Backbone as JSON Lines, residues from 0, in Angstrom:
{"i":0,"aa":"M","n":[0.84,-1.18,0.0],"ca":[0.0,0.0,0.0],"c":[0.89,1.25,0.0]}
{"i":1,"aa":"M","n":[0.54,2.22,-0.84],"ca":[1.34,3.43,-0.95],"c":[0.93,4.43,0.13]}
{"i":2,"aa":"T","n":[1.92,5.09,0.71],"ca":[1.63,6.09,1.73],"c":[1.83,7.49,1.15]}
{"i":3,"aa":"L","n":[1.04,8.42,1.59],"ca":[1.14,9.79,1.12],"c":[1.8,10.69,2.15]}
{"i":4,"aa":"A","n":[2.37,10.12,3.18],"ca":[2.94,10.91,4.27],"c":[3.97,11.92,3.78]}
{"i":5,"aa":"P","n":[4.93,11.56,2.89],"ca":[5.89,12.57,2.46],"c":[5.23,13.74,1.75]}
{"i":6,"aa":"R","n":[4.22,13.5,0.93],"ca":[3.55,14.58,0.2],"c":[2.69,15.43,1.13]}
{"i":7,"aa":"R","n":[2.06,14.8,2.09],"ca":[1.16,15.51,2.98],"c":[1.91,16.59,3.76]}
{"i":8,"aa":"F","n":[3.15,16.34,4.1],"ca":[3.9,17.26,4.93],"c":[4.97,18.03,4.13]}
{"i":9,"aa":"A","n":[4.79,18.12,2.82],"ca":[5.78,18.81,1.99],"c":[5.93,20.26,2.4]}
{"i":10,"aa":"A","n":[4.82,20.96,2.62],"ca":[4.91,22.38,2.99],"c":[5.58,22.54,4.35]}
{"i":11,"aa":"A","n":[5.27,21.67,5.29],"ca":[5.9,21.76,6.61],"c":[7.4,21.48,6.51]}
{"i":12,"aa":"A","n":[7.79,20.49,5.72],"ca":[9.21,20.18,5.54],"c":[9.91,21.33,4.83]}
{"i":13,"aa":"L","n":[9.23,21.94,3.88],"ca":[9.8,23.06,3.15],"c":[10.1,24.23,4.1]}
{"i":14,"aa":"L","n":[9.22,24.47,5.04],"ca":[9.41,25.56,6.0],"c":[10.61,25.32,6.91]}
{"i":15,"aa":"R","n":[11.0,24.06,7.09],"ca":[12.16,23.74,7.93],"c":[13.44,23.56,7.12]}
{"i":16,"aa":"D","n":[13.35,23.65,5.81],"ca":[14.51,23.42,4.97],"c":[15.46,24.61,5.06]}
{"i":17,"aa":"W","n":[16.71,24.36,5.41],"ca":[17.69,25.43,5.62],"c":[18.19,26.04,4.32]}
{"i":18,"aa":"L","n":[17.84,25.46,3.17],"ca":[18.31,25.98,1.9],"c":[17.16,26.53,1.05]}
{"i":19,"aa":"V","n":[16.09,25.78,0.88],"ca":[15.01,26.18,-0.02],"c":[14.35,27.47,0.44]}
{"i":20,"aa":"L","n":[13.91,27.51,1.68],"ca":[13.17,28.67,2.16],"c":[14.03,29.95,2.17]}
{"i":21,"aa":"P","n":[15.26,29.93,2.7],"ca":[16.06,31.16,2.64],"c":[16.35,31.64,1.22]}
{"i":22,"aa":"I","n":[16.6,30.72,0.31],"ca":[16.84,31.11,-1.09],"c":[15.59,31.75,-1.68]}
{"i":23,"aa":"A","n":[14.44,31.12,-1.46],"ca":[13.17,31.66,-1.98],"c":[12.9,33.05,-1.39]}
{"i":24,"aa":"L","n":[13.11,33.21,-0.09],"ca":[12.87,34.51,0.54],"c":[13.87,35.57,0.05]}
{"i":25,"aa":"L","n":[15.12,35.18,-0.15],"ca":[16.12,36.11,-0.66],"c":[15.78,36.56,-2.08]}
{"i":26,"aa":"V","n":[15.42,35.63,-2.94],"ca":[15.06,35.97,-4.32],"c":[13.85,36.89,-4.32]}
{"i":27,"aa":"W","n":[12.82,36.54,-3.56],"ca":[11.6,37.35,-3.51],"c":[11.9,38.76,-3.0]}
{"i":28,"aa":"T","n":[12.69,38.85,-1.92],"ca":[13.0,40.15,-1.33],"c":[13.81,41.03,-2.29]}
{"i":29,"aa":"L","n":[14.87,40.47,-2.87],"ca":[15.69,41.25,-3.81],"c":[14.87,41.7,-5.01]}
{"i":30,"aa":"D","n":[14.04,40.8,-5.51],"ca":[13.19,41.12,-6.66],"c":[12.24,42.26,-6.33]}
{"i":31,"aa":"Q","n":[11.56,42.17,-5.2],"ca":[10.6,43.2,-4.83],"c":[11.27,44.55,-4.53]}
{"i":32,"aa":"L","n":[12.43,44.52,-3.87],"ca":[13.16,45.76,-3.6],"c":[13.63,46.42,-4.89]}
{"i":33,"aa":"A","n":[14.14,45.62,-5.81],"ca":[14.61,46.15,-7.1],"c":[13.45,46.75,-7.89]}
{"i":34,"aa":"K","n":[12.33,46.06,-7.93],"ca":[11.17,46.56,-8.68],"c":[10.64,47.86,-8.06]}
{"i":35,"aa":"A","n":[10.61,47.92,-6.72],"ca":[10.14,49.13,-6.05],"c":[11.07,50.31,-6.34]}
{"i":36,"aa":"A","n":[12.39,50.06,-6.32],"ca":[13.35,51.12,-6.59],"c":[13.22,51.62,-8.03]}
{"i":37,"aa":"I","n":[13.09,50.7,-8.96],"ca":[12.95,51.08,-10.38],"c":[11.68,51.9,-10.57]}
{"i":38,"aa":"A","n":[10.56,51.45,-10.01],"ca":[9.29,52.15,-10.17],"c":[9.3,53.52,-9.5]}
{"i":39,"aa":"R","n":[10.08,53.66,-8.45],"ca":[10.12,54.95,-7.72],"c":[11.06,55.95,-8.39]}
{"i":40,"aa":"W","n":[12.22,55.51,-8.83],"ca":[13.25,56.45,-9.27],"c":[13.41,56.57,-10.78]}
{"i":41,"aa":"M","n":[12.66,55.78,-11.53],"ca":[12.77,55.89,-12.99],"c":[11.42,56.21,-13.59]}
{"i":42,"aa":"E","n":[11.44,56.9,-14.71],"ca":[10.23,57.15,-15.48],"c":[9.94,55.93,-16.34]}
{"i":43,"aa":"F","n":[8.67,55.65,-16.58],"ca":[8.3,54.53,-17.43],"c":[8.94,54.71,-18.81]}
{"i":44,"aa":"G","n":[9.62,53.68,-19.29],"ca":[10.28,53.72,-20.59],"c":[11.7,54.24,-20.55]}
{"i":45,"aa":"Q","n":[12.12,54.81,-19.43],"ca":[13.47,55.35,-19.3],"c":[14.49,54.23,-19.26]}
{"i":46,"aa":"S","n":[15.65,54.45,-19.9],"ca":[16.76,53.5,-19.88],"c":[18.0,54.17,-19.33]}
{"i":47,"aa":"I","n":[18.73,53.46,-18.5],"ca":[20.01,53.93,-17.97],"c":[21.04,52.85,-18.23]}
{"i":48,"aa":"P","n":[22.08,53.1,-19.02],"ca":[22.26,54.25,-19.91],"c":[21.23,54.2,-21.04]}
{"i":49,"aa":"E","n":[21.19,55.25,-21.82],"ca":[20.19,55.34,-22.88],"c":[20.37,54.32,-23.98]}
{"i":50,"aa":"S","n":[21.59,53.85,-24.18],"ca":[21.84,52.82,-25.19],"c":[22.95,51.92,-24.68]}
{"i":51,"aa":"G","n":[23.12,50.8,-25.34],"ca":[24.17,49.87,-24.95],"c":[23.63,48.46,-24.85]}
{"i":52,"aa":"L","n":[24.54,47.54,-24.67],"ca":[24.19,46.13,-24.6],"c":[23.4,45.79,-23.34]}
{"i":53,"aa":"V","n":[23.83,46.35,-22.19],"ca":[23.16,46.08,-20.91],"c":[22.73,47.41,-20.3]}
{"i":54,"aa":"R","n":[21.46,47.49,-19.93],"ca":[20.96,48.71,-19.31],"c":[19.72,48.43,-18.47]}
{"i":55,"aa":"L","n":[19.38,49.37,-17.63],"ca":[18.13,49.31,-16.87],"c":[17.07,50.03,-17.69]}
{"i":56,"aa":"T","n":[15.97,49.36,-17.95],"ca":[14.87,49.96,-18.69],"c":[13.58,49.65,-17.94]}
{"i":57,"aa":"F","n":[12.89,50.69,-17.49],"ca":[11.65,50.5,-16.74],"c":[10.49,50.27,-17.69]}
{"i":58,"aa":"T","n":[9.92,49.08,-17.59],"ca":[8.74,48.74,-18.39],"c":[7.86,47.81,-17.56]}
{"i":59,"aa":"T","n":[6.68,47.55,-18.05],"ca":[5.78,46.62,-17.37],"c":[5.35,45.54,-18.35]}
{"i":60,"aa":"N","n":[4.84,44.46,-17.79],"ca":[4.49,43.3,-18.6],"c":[3.22,42.68,-18.04]}
{"i":61,"aa":"T","n":[2.19,42.6,-18.85],"ca":[0.95,41.95,-18.43],"c":[0.92,40.49,-18.85]}
{"i":62,"aa":"G","n":[1.99,40.06,-19.49],"ca":[2.07,38.67,-19.95],"c":[3.06,37.88,-19.11]}
{"i":63,"aa":"S","n":[3.57,36.82,-19.71],"ca":[4.54,35.97,-19.01],"c":[5.94,36.45,-19.35]}
{"i":64,"aa":"A","n":[6.92,35.64,-19.04],"ca":[8.32,36.0,-19.3],"c":[8.51,36.36,-20.76]}
{"i":65,"aa":"F","n":[9.33,37.38,-21.01],"ca":[9.69,37.84,-22.35],"c":[8.49,38.38,-23.13]}
{"i":66,"aa":"G","n":[7.43,38.79,-22.43],"ca":[6.28,39.41,-23.08],"c":[5.33,38.45,-23.77]}
{"i":67,"aa":"L","n":[5.51,37.15,-23.56],"ca":[4.6,36.18,-24.16],"c":[3.23,36.25,-23.48]}
{"i":68,"aa":"F","n":[2.19,35.98,-24.18],"ca":[0.81,35.94,-23.68],"c":[0.4,37.25,-22.99]}
{"i":69,"aa":"P","n":[0.45,38.39,-23.71],"ca":[0.09,39.67,-23.09],"c":[-1.37,39.71,-22.66]}
{"i":70,"aa":"N","n":[-1.64,40.52,-21.65],"ca":[-2.99,40.77,-21.12],"c":[-3.68,39.5,-20.64]}
{"i":71,"aa":"Q","n":[-2.92,38.6,-20.05],"ca":[-3.47,37.34,-19.54],"c":[-3.2,37.22,-18.03]}
{"i":72,"aa":"S","n":[-3.39,38.3,-17.29],"ca":[-3.04,38.31,-15.87],"c":[-3.75,37.21,-15.08]}
{"i":73,"aa":"L","n":[-5.05,37.05,-15.26],"ca":[-5.78,36.04,-14.5],"c":[-5.26,34.64,-14.81]}
{"i":74,"aa":"A","n":[-5.08,34.34,-16.08],"ca":[-4.56,33.02,-16.47],"c":[-3.16,32.8,-15.9]}
{"i":75,"aa":"L","n":[-2.35,33.86,-15.88],"ca":[-0.99,33.73,-15.37],"c":[-0.96,33.63,-13.84]}
{"i":76,"aa":"I","n":[-1.91,34.23,-13.18],"ca":[-2.03,34.07,-11.72],"c":[-2.36,32.62,-11.41]}
{"i":77,"aa":"I","n":[-3.32,32.06,-12.14],"ca":[-3.69,30.65,-11.94],"c":[-2.5,29.75,-12.27]}
{"i":78,"aa":"A","n":[-1.81,30.04,-13.38],"ca":[-0.64,29.24,-13.77],"c":[0.45,29.33,-12.7]}
{"i":79,"aa":"S","n":[0.62,30.5,-12.08],"ca":[1.62,30.65,-11.03],"c":[1.29,29.77,-9.83]}
{"i":80,"aa":"F","n":[0.03,29.76,-9.43],"ca":[-0.37,28.9,-8.31],"c":[-0.17,27.43,-8.65]}
{"i":81,"aa":"L","n":[-0.48,27.05,-9.89],"ca":[-0.27,25.66,-10.32],"c":[1.21,25.31,-10.33]}
{"i":82,"aa":"A","n":[2.05,26.24,-10.78],"ca":[3.5,25.99,-10.81],"c":[4.05,25.84,-9.39]}
{"i":83,"aa":"V","n":[3.6,26.69,-8.47],"ca":[4.03,26.57,-7.08],"c":[3.57,25.24,-6.52]}
{"i":84,"aa":"G","n":[2.33,24.85,-6.82],"ca":[1.82,23.55,-6.37],"c":[2.64,22.4,-6.93]}
{"i":85,"aa":"A","n":[3.02,22.49,-8.19],"ca":[3.84,21.44,-8.8],"c":[5.21,21.37,-8.14]}
{"i":86,"aa":"L","n":[5.8,22.52,-7.83],"ca":[7.1,22.53,-7.14],"c":[6.98,21.92,-5.75]}
{"i":87,"aa":"L","n":[5.91,22.25,-5.03],"ca":[5.7,21.66,-3.7],"c":[5.49,20.15,-3.79]}
{"i":88,"aa":"F","n":[4.73,19.72,-4.8],"ca":[4.51,18.28,-4.99],"c":[5.84,17.58,-5.29]}
{"i":89,"aa":"F","n":[6.64,18.17,-6.17],"ca":[7.94,17.6,-6.51],"c":[8.83,17.54,-5.28]}
{"i":90,"aa":"Y","n":[8.84,18.62,-4.5],"ca":[9.67,18.67,-3.29],"c":[9.24,17.58,-2.31]}
{"i":91,"aa":"G","n":[7.96,17.37,-2.16],"ca":[7.46,16.39,-1.2],"c":[7.42,14.97,-1.73]}
{"i":92,"aa":"S","n":[7.73,14.76,-3.01],"ca":[7.62,13.43,-3.6],"c":[8.73,12.5,-3.17]}
{"i":93,"aa":"R","n":[9.81,13.06,-2.64],"ca":[10.93,12.24,-2.18],"c":[11.34,12.71,-0.8]}
{"i":94,"aa":"A","n":[11.89,11.8,-0.02],"ca":[12.29,12.14,1.33],"c":[13.48,13.11,1.32]}
{"i":95,"aa":"K","n":[14.41,12.95,0.4],"ca":[15.6,13.8,0.38],"c":[15.88,14.24,-1.04]}
{"i":96,"aa":"H","n":[16.37,15.46,-1.13],"ca":[16.84,16.0,-2.41],"c":[18.26,16.5,-2.21]}
{"i":97,"aa":"S","n":[19.03,16.51,-3.28],"ca":[20.39,17.05,-3.21],"c":[20.33,18.56,-2.98]}
{"i":98,"aa":"S","n":[21.44,19.13,-2.59],"ca":[21.51,20.58,-2.39],"c":[21.22,21.32,-3.69]}
{"i":99,"aa":"G","n":[21.68,20.79,-4.81],"ca":[21.42,21.43,-6.1],"c":[19.95,21.48,-6.44]}
{"i":100,"aa":"V","n":[19.24,20.39,-6.2],"ca":[17.8,20.36,-6.46],"c":[17.08,21.33,-5.54]}
{"i":101,"aa":"R","n":[17.49,21.36,-4.28],"ca":[16.85,22.26,-3.32],"c":[17.13,23.72,-3.67]}
{"i":102,"aa":"L","n":[18.35,24.03,-4.14],"ca":[18.67,25.38,-4.6],"c":[17.78,25.74,-5.78]}
{"i":103,"aa":"S","n":[17.63,24.82,-6.72],"ca":[16.79,25.03,-7.89],"c":[15.34,25.32,-7.49]}
{"i":104,"aa":"I","n":[14.82,24.54,-6.57],"ca":[13.44,24.75,-6.11],"c":[13.31,26.11,-5.42]}
{"i":105,"aa":"G","n":[14.29,26.48,-4.61],"ca":[14.26,27.79,-3.95],"c":[14.27,28.94,-4.93]}
{"i":106,"aa":"L","n":[15.11,28.85,-5.95],"ca":[15.16,29.89,-6.98],"c":[13.82,30.01,-7.7]}
{"i":107,"aa":"Q","n":[13.25,28.87,-8.08],"ca":[11.99,28.89,-8.81],"c":[10.83,29.4,-7.95]}
{"i":108,"aa":"L","n":[10.78,28.97,-6.69],"ca":[9.71,29.45,-5.79],"c":[9.83,30.94,-5.55]}
{"i":109,"aa":"G","n":[11.06,31.42,-5.29],"ca":[11.25,32.85,-5.06],"c":[10.85,33.67,-6.27]}
{"i":110,"aa":"G","n":[11.24,33.21,-7.46],"ca":[10.86,33.91,-8.68],"c":[9.37,33.88,-8.94]}
{"i":111,"aa":"A","n":[8.76,32.72,-8.73],"ca":[7.31,32.6,-8.94],"c":[6.54,33.53,-8.0]}
{"i":112,"aa":"F","n":[6.95,33.55,-6.73],"ca":[6.27,34.43,-5.77],"c":[6.56,35.9,-6.06]}
{"i":113,"aa":"G","n":[7.75,36.22,-6.58],"ca":[8.06,37.61,-6.93],"c":[7.14,38.14,-8.02]}
{"i":114,"aa":"N","n":[6.98,37.38,-9.09],"ca":[6.09,37.82,-10.16],"c":[4.63,37.72,-9.77]}
{"i":115,"aa":"L","n":[4.27,36.72,-8.97],"ca":[2.89,36.59,-8.5],"c":[2.52,37.78,-7.61]}
{"i":116,"aa":"T","n":[3.45,38.21,-6.77],"ca":[3.2,39.39,-5.92],"c":[2.88,40.6,-6.78]}
{"i":117,"aa":"D","n":[3.65,40.81,-7.85],"ca":[3.38,41.92,-8.75],"c":[2.0,41.8,-9.4]}
{"i":118,"aa":"R","n":[1.7,40.63,-9.91],"ca":[0.42,40.46,-10.6],"c":[-0.76,40.71,-9.67]}
{"i":119,"aa":"L","n":[-0.65,40.23,-8.43],"ca":[-1.75,40.41,-7.48],"c":[-1.84,41.86,-7.0]}
{"i":120,"aa":"A","n":[-0.71,42.52,-6.77],"ca":[-0.71,43.87,-6.23],"c":[-0.92,44.94,-7.31]}
{"i":121,"aa":"R","n":[-0.35,44.74,-8.5],"ca":[-0.36,45.78,-9.51],"c":[-1.19,45.43,-10.75]}
{"i":122,"aa":"G","n":[-1.36,44.14,-11.01],"ca":[-2.02,43.71,-12.23],"c":[-1.05,43.52,-13.38]}
{"i":123,"aa":"Y","n":[0.22,43.77,-13.14],"ca":[1.27,43.6,-14.13],"c":[2.58,43.35,-13.38]}
{"i":124,"aa":"V","n":[3.61,42.97,-14.14],"ca":[4.92,42.71,-13.58],"c":[5.87,43.82,-14.03]}
{"i":125,"aa":"V","n":[6.67,44.33,-13.09],"ca":[7.68,45.34,-13.41],"c":[8.91,44.62,-13.96]}
{"i":126,"aa":"D","n":[9.35,45.02,-15.15],"ca":[10.57,44.5,-15.76],"c":[11.56,45.64,-15.89]}
{"i":127,"aa":"F","n":[12.86,45.32,-15.78],"ca":[13.85,46.4,-15.81],"c":[15.23,45.99,-16.31]}
{"i":128,"aa":"V","n":[15.54,44.72,-16.42],"ca":[16.86,44.3,-16.89],"c":[16.78,44.16,-18.41]}
{"i":129,"aa":"H","n":[17.58,44.96,-19.11],"ca":[17.53,44.93,-20.57],"c":[18.91,44.53,-21.1]}
{"i":130,"aa":"V","n":[18.99,43.34,-21.59],"ca":[20.21,42.82,-22.22],"c":[19.85,42.59,-23.68]}
{"i":131,"aa":"S","n":[20.34,43.47,-24.54],"ca":[20.0,43.33,-25.96],"c":[20.62,42.05,-26.49]}
{"i":132,"aa":"P","n":[19.94,41.31,-27.3],"ca":[18.71,41.59,-28.01],"c":[17.47,41.01,-27.33]}
{"i":133,"aa":"W","n":[17.56,40.53,-26.09],"ca":[16.41,39.92,-25.43],"c":[15.42,40.96,-24.93]}
{"i":134,"aa":"P","n":[14.17,40.54,-24.75],"ca":[13.19,41.45,-24.15],"c":[13.58,41.77,-22.7]}
{"i":135,"aa":"V","n":[13.03,42.83,-22.18],"ca":[13.3,43.26,-20.82],"c":[12.72,42.23,-19.85]}
{"i":136,"aa":"F","n":[13.45,41.94,-18.79],"ca":[13.02,40.96,-17.79],"c":[13.35,41.47,-16.4]}
{"i":137,"aa":"N","n":[13.16,40.65,-15.38],"ca":[13.43,41.06,-14.0],"c":[14.17,39.96,-13.25]}
{"i":138,"aa":"L","n":[14.48,40.21,-11.99],"ca":[15.22,39.23,-11.19],"c":[14.43,37.94,-10.99]}
{"i":139,"aa":"A","n":[13.12,38.06,-10.83],"ca":[12.3,36.85,-10.65],"c":[12.37,35.96,-11.89]}
{"i":140,"aa":"D","n":[12.28,36.56,-13.07],"ca":[12.4,35.78,-14.31],"c":[13.75,35.08,-14.37]}
{"i":141,"aa":"S","n":[14.81,35.82,-14.0],"ca":[16.16,35.24,-14.02],"c":[16.26,34.06,-13.07]}
{"i":142,"aa":"A","n":[15.71,34.21,-11.86],"ca":[15.77,33.12,-10.88],"c":[15.04,31.88,-11.36]}
{"i":143,"aa":"I","n":[13.89,32.07,-12.0],"ca":[13.12,30.94,-12.52],"c":[13.92,30.22,-13.61]}
{"i":144,"aa":"V","n":[14.48,30.99,-14.54],"ca":[15.23,30.39,-15.66],"c":[16.48,29.68,-15.14]}
{"i":145,"aa":"V","n":[17.24,30.32,-14.25],"ca":[18.43,29.69,-13.69],"c":[18.05,28.42,-12.92]}
{"i":146,"aa":"G","n":[16.97,28.48,-12.14],"ca":[16.5,27.31,-11.4],"c":[16.12,26.16,-12.31]}
{"i":147,"aa":"L","n":[15.43,26.47,-13.41],"ca":[15.06,25.42,-14.37],"c":[16.27,24.82,-15.06]}
{"i":148,"aa":"I","n":[17.22,25.67,-15.45],"ca":[18.44,25.17,-16.11],"c":[19.23,24.29,-15.14]}
{"i":149,"aa":"L","n":[19.35,24.72,-13.89],"ca":[20.05,23.93,-12.88],"c":[19.38,22.57,-12.69]}
{"i":150,"aa":"L","n":[18.06,22.56,-12.58],"ca":[17.33,21.31,-12.41],"c":[17.5,20.4,-13.61]}
{"i":151,"aa":"L","n":[17.44,20.96,-14.8],"ca":[17.64,20.18,-16.02],"c":[19.05,19.59,-16.06]}
{"i":152,"aa":"A","n":[20.05,20.39,-15.7],"ca":[21.44,19.91,-15.69],"c":[21.62,18.77,-14.69]}
{"i":153,"aa":"I","n":[20.98,18.88,-13.54],"ca":[21.07,17.82,-12.52],"c":[20.43,16.54,-13.04]}
{"i":154,"aa":"F","n":[19.26,16.65,-13.67],"ca":[18.6,15.46,-14.2],"c":[19.4,14.83,-15.32]}
{"i":155,"aa":"I","n":[20.0,15.64,-16.19],"ca":[20.81,15.1,-17.27],"c":[22.03,14.39,-16.69]}
{"i":156,"aa":"A","n":[22.67,15.0,-15.71],"ca":[23.84,14.37,-15.08],"c":[23.46,13.08,-14.37]}
{"i":157,"aa":"D","n":[22.28,13.04,-13.75],"ca":[21.85,11.84,-13.03],"c":[21.5,10.69,-13.97]}
{"i":158,"aa":"T","n":[21.06,10.99,-15.19],"ca":[20.68,9.9,-16.11],"c":[21.9,9.14,-16.6]}
{"i":159,"aa":"G","n":[23.07,9.77,-16.59],"ca":[24.28,9.09,-17.04],"c":[24.99,8.31,-15.96]}
{"i":160,"aa":"R","n":[24.54,8.45,-14.74],"ca":[25.22,7.79,-13.62],"c":[24.47,6.5,-13.27]}
{"i":161,"aa":"P","n":[25.2,5.4,-13.09],"ca":[24.5,4.16,-12.73],"c":[23.89,4.26,-11.35]}
{"i":162,"aa":"K","n":[22.72,3.72,-11.22],"ca":[22.01,3.71,-9.94],"c":[22.54,2.57,-9.09]}
{"i":163,"aa":"S","n":[22.68,2.82,-7.81],"ca":[23.13,1.74,-6.93],"c":[21.95,0.81,-6.67]}
{"i":164,"aa":"V","n":[22.21,-0.45,-6.81],"ca":[21.17,-1.47,-6.62],"c":[21.57,-2.3,-5.4]}
{"i":165,"aa":"P","n":[20.68,-2.39,-4.43],"ca":[21.03,-3.17,-3.25],"c":[21.17,-4.65,-3.61]}
{"i":166,"aa":"W","n":[22.13,-5.29,-2.97],"ca":[22.34,-6.72,-3.18],"c":[21.12,-7.47,-2.68]}
{"i":167,"aa":"P","n":[20.62,-8.43,-3.43],"ca":[19.38,-9.1,-3.04],"c":[19.49,-9.98,-1.79]}
{"i":168,"aa":"G","n":[20.62,-10.21,-1.32],"ca":[20.79,-11.05,-0.13],"c":[22.18,-10.83,0.43]}
{"i":169,"aa":"P","n":[22.6,-11.69,1.32],"ca":[23.95,-11.53,1.85],"c":[24.98,-11.72,0.74]}
{"i":170,"aa":"P","n":[26.09,-10.96,0.8],"ca":[27.08,-11.08,-0.27],"c":[27.68,-12.48,-0.29]}
{"i":171,"aa":"P","n":[28.0,-12.97,-1.48],"ca":[28.58,-14.31,-1.56],"c":[29.96,-14.31,-0.91]}
{"i":172,"aa":"E","n":[30.27,-15.4,-0.32],"ca":[31.58,-15.51,0.31],"c":[32.6,-15.82,-0.77]}
{"i":173,"aa":"W","n":[33.75,-15.22,-0.65],"ca":[34.82,-15.45,-1.61],"c":[35.6,-16.67,-1.17]}
{"i":174,"aa":"R","n":[35.78,-17.56,-2.09],"ca":[36.56,-18.76,-1.79],"c":[37.68,-18.83,-2.8]}
{"i":175,"aa":"P","n":[38.89,-19.17,-2.34],"ca":[40.02,-19.22,-3.26],"c":[39.81,-20.2,-4.4]}
{"i":176,"aa":"D","n":[39.05,-21.28,-4.18],"ca":[38.87,-22.25,-5.25],"c":[37.92,-21.77,-6.35]}
{"i":177,"aa":"T","n":[37.17,-20.65,-6.11],"ca":[36.27,-20.11,-7.12],"c":[36.84,-18.85,-7.78]}
{"i":178,"aa":"A","n":[38.03,-18.43,-7.35],"ca":[38.64,-17.23,-7.93],"c":[39.07,-17.52,-9.36]}
{"i":179,"aa":"P","n":[38.98,-16.51,-10.23],"ca":[39.43,-16.72,-11.6],"c":[40.92,-16.97,-11.64]}
{"i":180,"aa":"D","n":[41.32,-17.75,-12.6],"ca":[42.74,-18.09,-12.76],"c":[43.44,-16.87,-13.37]}
{"i":181,"aa":"P","n":[44.44,-16.28,-12.65],"ca":[45.1,-15.09,-13.19],"c":[45.89,-15.38,-14.46]}
{"i":182,"aa":"G","n":[46.13,-16.62,-14.75],"ca":[46.91,-16.96,-15.95],"c":[46.05,-17.0,-17.2]}
{"i":183,"aa":"C","n":[44.76,-16.83,-17.1],"ca":[43.89,-16.9,-18.27],"c":[44.02,-15.75,-19.17]}
């Protein structure tokens, strides 16, 4: 019979995790502080510097990352809650995760909550990092993308590594008469 105990307490375990929760809170805090500073001290559409490969550009986004799906705030709010739920389910699906997986989950949760906070409070997301030729994005978007890439890299690395298989019984005893002949 399958038990759901690890999944049932995923949120409680997450709150006690020394890596996931602090990373998520740090990402959310930095993202919100940066967005507040940009919105307060810059004019909408202003870029600092005015041109160049990397600059701060104050803009808003009613869609998802990189301006996809514009004017879909309600759908994106629902999608954000579903993504957070999926991350919590994934976190609770196993008793232990590596530090890399936990870092990835923290980055993604912090980013998801950063953009969700904007959507709920403002109806749009503040974007300000402009690296040409990409669309303007924010710290939350960066954390989500880095977290996803990290998780993908971990899964790719794990697929190439042999899994340890427990021996089905006591190990066989080694006897000199069954050893291979070194002269073969």
